[in-house]
NUBA-678759 format. One record per residue (C-alpha): x, y, z; residue number from 1. Coordinates in Angstrom, 1 decimal, decimal comma. Each point is the difference from the previous one (the first is absolute). Layout:
+--------+--------+--------+--------+
|      u |      v |      w | kolmar |
+--------+--------+--------+--------+
|      X |      Y |      Z |    NUM |
...
+--------+--------+--------+--------+
***
This chain:
+--------+--------+--------+--------+
|      u |      v |      w | kolmar |
+--------+--------+--------+--------+
|   34,2 |   14,5 |  261,1 |      1 |
|   -1,5 |    1,6 |    2,6 |      2 |
|   -3,7 |    0,7 |    0,2 |      3 |
|    0,5 |    4,0 |   -0,3 |      4 |
|   -3,4 |    2,0 |    0,9 |      5 |
|   -0,6 |    2,6 |   -2,5 |      6 |
|   -1,5 |    3,2 |    1,4 |      7 |
|   -1,4 |    2,1 |   -3,0 |      8 |
|   -0,5 |    3,6 |    1,2 |      9 |
|   -0,2 |    2,9 |   -2,4 |     10 |
|    2,8 |    2,2 |    0,7 |     11 |
|    1,8 |   -2,4 |    2,3 |     12 |
|    3,8 |   -0,4 |    0,5 |     13 |
|    1,4 |   -3,4 |   -0,3 |     14 |
|    4,0 |   -0,9 |    0,5 |     15 |
|    1,5 |   -2,4 |   -2,5 |     16 |
|    3,4 |   -1,7 |    0,6 |     17 |
|    2,0 |   -2,4 |   -2,1 |     18 |
|    3,0 |   -2,2 |    1,0 |     19 |
|    2,4 |   -1,9 |   -2,3 |     20 |
|    0,8 |   -3,4 |    0,6 |     21 |
|    3,6 |    0,9 |    0,6 |     22 |
|    0,5 |    3,2 |    1,5 |     23 |
|    3,7 |    0,3 |    0,5 |     24 |
|    2,0 |    1,0 |   -2,8 |     25 |
|   -3,0 |   -0,1 |   -2,3 |     26 |
|   -0,4 |    3,0 |   -2,4 |     27 |
|   -3,1 |   -1,5 |   -2,1 |     28 |
|   -2,0 |    2,9 |    0,9 |     29 |
|    2,6 |    2,9 |   -1,0 |     30 |
|    1,1 |   -1,8 |   -3,1 |     31 |
|   -3,7 |   -0,2 |   -1,2 |     32 |
|   -1,5 |    3,0 |    1,6 |     33 |
|   -1,1 |    1,0 |   -3,3 |     34 |
|   -2,1 |   -2,8 |   -0,3 |     35 |
|   -1,7 |    0,3 |    3,5 |     36 |
|   -0,8 |    3,6 |   -0,8 |     37 |
|   -1,6 |   -1,0 |   -3,3 |     38 |
|   -2,3 |   -2,8 |    1,6 |     39 |
|   -1,0 |    2,7 |    2,4 |     40 |
|   -1,1 |    2,4 |   -2,9 |     41 |
|   -1,7 |   -2,6 |   -1,6 |     42 |
|   -2,3 |   -1,1 |    3,0 |     43 |
|   -0,3 |    3,9 |    1,1 |     44 |
|   -1,5 |    0,5 |   -3,6 |     45 |
|   -2,6 |   -2,7 |    0,4 |     46 |
|   -0,5 |    0,4 |    4,3 |     47 |
|    0,9 |    3,7 |    0,7 |     48 |
|    1,7 |    0,3 |    3,3 |     49 |
|    2,5 |    2,4 |    1,9 |     50 |
|    3,5 |   -1,0 |    1,0 |     51 |
|    0,6 |    2,2 |    3,2 |     52 |
|    3,5 |   -1,9 |    0,5 |     53 |
|    2,6 |   -2,3 |   -2,0 |     54 |
|    3,3 |   -1,5 |    1,3 |     55 |
|    2,0 |   -2,7 |   -1,7 |     56 |
+--------+--------+--------+--------+
***
C-alpha cells in the first residue's frame, strides 16, 4: 500500500476516488448503490463532511 501523506486542514477540500478490480461490464456499484449511500451516511454521522460532487 502506498505511503500517502495526510494533510489535515480545517475546511480543506479533498478528492476521493475508487476503482474496481474488474472495470468492464461490472455493475457492482450500481447494483449496491444503496449500500454505498448508507455507508457514507454512517461515516458522515461520526465525521461530518460535505460532498460537492459524486459520480458512479
